[in-house]
C-alpha positions as CSV (number, residue, x, y, z in Angstrom):
1,X,26.6,-62.3,102.7
2,X,27.5,-60.5,106.0
3,X,30.5,-61.9,107.5
4,X,30.0,-63.5,110.9
5,X,32.1,-61.7,113.6
6,X,34.2,-63.7,116.2
7,X,36.5,-62.2,118.9
8,X,39.4,-63.8,121.0
9,X,39.0,-64.0,124.7
10,X,41.8,-63.8,127.3
11,X,44.4,-66.6,127.6
12,X,43.9,-68.7,130.8
13,X,46.4,-71.7,131.9
14,X,45.7,-74.9,130.2
15,X,45.5,-78.1,132.3
16,X,45.5,-81.4,130.6
17,X,42.0,-83.0,130.8
18,X,39.7,-80.3,131.8
19,X,38.7,-79.3,128.2
20,X,38.1,-82.8,126.5
21,X,34.6,-82.6,126.6
22,X,34.6,-79.1,125.4
23,X,36.7,-79.7,122.3
24,X,35.0,-82.8,121.7
25,X,31.1,-81.2,121.9
26,X,32.0,-77.6,120.4
27,X,35.5,-77.5,118.5
28,X,34.8,-74.3,116.9
29,X,33.4,-72.6,120.0
30,X,36.5,-73.9,121.9
31,X,39.1,-72.9,119.4
32,X,37.2,-69.1,119.8
33,X,37.1,-69.2,123.5
34,X,40.5,-70.3,124.5
35,X,43.5,-68.4,122.9
36,X,46.0,-71.2,123.8
37,X,47.8,-73.1,121.3
38,X,47.6,-76.6,123.1
39,X,44.0,-76.4,123.2
40,X,43.5,-74.9,119.6
41,X,45.3,-77.7,118.0
42,X,43.3,-80.3,120.0
43,X,40.5,-78.2,118.3
44,X,41.7,-78.7,115.1
45,X,42.3,-82.6,115.4
46,X,38.7,-83.0,116.3
47,X,37.6,-80.9,113.1
48,X,39.9,-83.1,110.9
49,X,38.0,-86.0,111.7
50,X,34.9,-84.5,109.4
51,X,34.8,-82.6,106.3
52,X,32.4,-79.8,106.2
53,X,29.8,-78.2,103.6
54,X,28.4,-75.5,105.4
55,X,29.6,-71.8,104.7
56,X,29.6,-71.1,108.0
57,X,32.9,-73.2,108.5
58,X,34.4,-71.2,105.9
59,X,33.5,-67.8,107.3
60,X,34.8,-69.2,110.7
61,X,38.3,-70.6,109.0
62,X,38.8,-67.4,107.0
63,X,38.3,-64.9,109.8
64,X,40.4,-66.8,112.2
65,X,43.0,-67.0,109.6
66,X,43.1,-63.5,109.0
67,X,43.1,-62.8,112.5
68,X,46.2,-65.0,113.3
69,X,48.1,-63.5,110.1
70,X,47.5,-60.2,111.9
71,X,49.1,-61.2,115.0
72,X,52.6,-61.6,112.8
73,X,55.4,-63.2,114.8
74,X,52.9,-63.8,117.6
75,X,50.8,-66.6,115.3
76,X,51.3,-69.4,117.7
77,X,53.6,-71.8,116.0
78,X,52.0,-71.3,112.6
79,X,48.5,-72.0,113.8
80,X,47.4,-70.0,110.9
81,X,48.8,-72.7,108.2
82,X,47.3,-75.5,110.3
83,X,43.9,-73.7,110.3
84,X,44.6,-73.4,106.2
85,X,45.2,-76.9,105.6
86,X,42.5,-77.9,107.4
87,X,40.0,-75.2,105.4
88,X,41.6,-76.4,102.3
89,X,41.2,-80.2,102.6
90,X,38.1,-80.6,104.6
91,X,36.0,-78.2,102.5
92,X,33.5,-80.9,100.9
93,X,31.1,-78.8,98.8
94,X,32.3,-77.9,95.4
95,X,31.7,-74.2,95.8
96,X,33.3,-74.3,99.1
97,X,36.4,-76.2,97.8
98,X,36.8,-73.4,95.0
99,X,36.5,-70.7,97.9
100,X,38.9,-72.4,100.1
101,X,41.5,-72.7,97.1
102,X,40.8,-69.1,96.1
103,X,41.5,-68.2,99.8
104,X,44.9,-70.1,99.9
105,X,46.1,-68.3,96.6
106,X,45.2,-65.0,97.9
107,X,46.9,-65.8,101.4
108,X,50.0,-66.8,99.4
109,X,49.9,-63.4,97.4
110,X,49.5,-61.4,100.6
111,X,52.2,-63.5,102.8
112,X,54.5,-63.9,99.9
113,X,57.0,-65.8,102.2
114,X,54.2,-68.5,102.4
115,X,54.0,-69.1,98.8
116,X,55.9,-72.5,99.0
117,X,53.6,-73.9,101.7
118,X,50.4,-72.6,99.6
119,X,51.7,-74.2,96.5
120,X,51.9,-77.7,98.6
121,X,48.3,-77.3,99.6
122,X,47.1,-76.0,96.3
123,X,48.8,-79.1,94.1
124,X,47.6,-81.5,96.9
125,X,44.1,-80.5,96.7
126,X,44.2,-80.4,92.9
127,X,45.9,-84.1,93.0
128,X,42.5,-85.2,94.9
129,X,40.3,-83.6,92.1
130,X,41.8,-82.5,89.0
131,X,38.4,-81.1,87.9
132,X,39.0,-78.1,89.7
133,X,41.5,-76.8,87.3
134,X,39.2,-74.9,85.3
135,X,36.8,-73.8,88.4
136,X,39.4,-71.7,90.2
137,X,39.6,-68.2,88.8
138,X,43.0,-67.1,90.0
139,X,44.7,-70.5,89.9
140,X,46.7,-70.2,86.3
141,X,47.9,-66.5,87.7
142,X,49.1,-68.4,90.5
143,X,51.0,-71.0,88.7
144,X,52.6,-68.8,86.4
145,X,54.0,-67.0,89.5
146,X,55.4,-70.0,90.9
147,X,57.2,-70.6,87.6
148,X,58.6,-67.2,87.5
149,X,60.6,-67.5,90.7
150,X,63.1,-69.0,88.7
151,X,63.2,-66.7,85.9
152,X,63.6,-63.7,88.3
153,X,66.9,-65.1,89.4
154,X,68.4,-64.1,86.0
155,X,68.1,-60.7,87.6
156,X,70.3,-61.9,90.4
157,X,74.1,-61.3,90.6
158,X,74.9,-65.0,90.9
159,X,72.1,-66.2,88.8
160,X,71.2,-69.2,91.2
161,X,67.7,-70.5,91.9
162,X,67.0,-71.9,95.5
163,X,65.4,-75.4,96.3
164,X,62.4,-73.5,97.4
165,X,62.1,-71.6,93.6
166,X,62.5,-75.3,92.5
167,X,60.0,-76.7,94.9
168,X,57.3,-74.2,93.6
169,X,58.1,-74.4,89.9
170,X,57.9,-78.1,89.9
171,X,54.3,-78.1,91.9
172,X,53.3,-75.9,89.1
173,X,54.6,-78.5,86.7
174,X,52.7,-81.5,88.4
175,X,49.5,-79.6,87.9
176,X,49.8,-78.2,84.2
177,X,51.3,-81.5,83.0
178,X,48.4,-83.5,84.2
179,X,46.2,-81.2,82.6
180,X,48.3,-80.9,79.4
181,X,47.6,-76.8,79.5
182,X,49.7,-75.9,76.2
183,X,49.3,-72.1,77.3
184,X,52.4,-72.9,80.0
185,X,54.4,-74.3,77.0
186,X,56.4,-71.0,76.1
187,X,57.3,-70.5,79.8
188,X,58.3,-74.1,80.0
189,X,60.6,-73.8,76.9
190,X,61.9,-70.5,78.3
191,X,62.9,-72.2,81.4
192,X,64.8,-75.1,79.7
193,X,66.6,-72.5,77.5
194,X,67.7,-70.8,80.5
195,X,68.9,-73.8,82.0
196,X,70.7,-75.1,79.1
197,X,72.3,-71.7,78.3
198,X,73.4,-70.9,82.0
199,X,71.2,-67.9,82.2
200,X,70.0,-69.4,85.6
201,X,72.0,-72.3,87.7
202,X,70.9,-74.3,90.6
203,X,72.6,-73.0,94.0
204,X,76.1,-74.0,94.5
205,X,75.2,-75.9,97.3
206,X,72.8,-78.3,95.3
207,X,74.4,-81.6,94.6
208,X,76.3,-82.0,91.1
209,X,73.3,-83.8,89.2
210,X,70.8,-81.2,90.1
211,X,70.9,-79.4,86.8
212,X,70.5,-82.5,84.9
213,X,67.7,-83.8,87.1
214,X,65.9,-80.1,86.8
215,X,66.3,-80.1,83.0
216,X,64.8,-83.7,82.9
217,X,61.6,-82.7,84.6
218,X,61.1,-79.5,82.5
219,X,61.6,-81.8,79.3
220,X,59.1,-84.3,80.8
221,X,56.5,-81.4,81.2
222,X,57.1,-80.1,77.7
223,X,56.6,-83.6,76.4
224,X,53.2,-83.9,78.3
225,X,52.2,-80.4,76.9
226,X,53.1,-81.1,73.5
227,X,51.1,-84.4,73.7
228,X,54.5,-86.5,72.6
229,X,53.6,-90.2,72.5
230,X,49.8,-89.7,72.8
231,X,47.5,-91.3,70.6
232,X,45.6,-88.9,68.2
């Protein structure tokens, strides 16, 4: 399908009260027309009131997210994140939901520093609909990537993994434990062994109990994957 094209127009001064009707009646067009942060946030708030099941909205979201990413430091207060969150959580057609998650993962791979944010979106969306697990082609590769951040710290001089590394790994665990995907068992066992033997360690700024807590979480995930305590 041929992608629709939109272009930004020059910004103008925004005065409160002038654009309420336009935001309410045509939030997509208003977002496109006014390159002003406050106006665009108002448009997103209007859009968040309803879910969507039309490909037009997906085309529109992907185009503007890419456009905002291209602006780099000029992405007005991470507006691309806000737009991506709307896209992921408000898509209501099954195929569009899969498309939105795939796009989010693509976004996370393209913008590496956004991976933790993307993992939060993906975990949140799958929590709402666990059946999506088997329908998103790039999901398992992305989950492996989230776990690999901790493993990669073994190559660092101080061997310390960060809070962000752990948050990403924990979100991956929440997804794979719920689905009991045993294909992740070798990697979970590897992480447990690396922590037990000190190959990787929590940040020196972490609370003293961090290592014990993280090991407990990983062992819980292992039990879920092994099916410990389940009726056969």
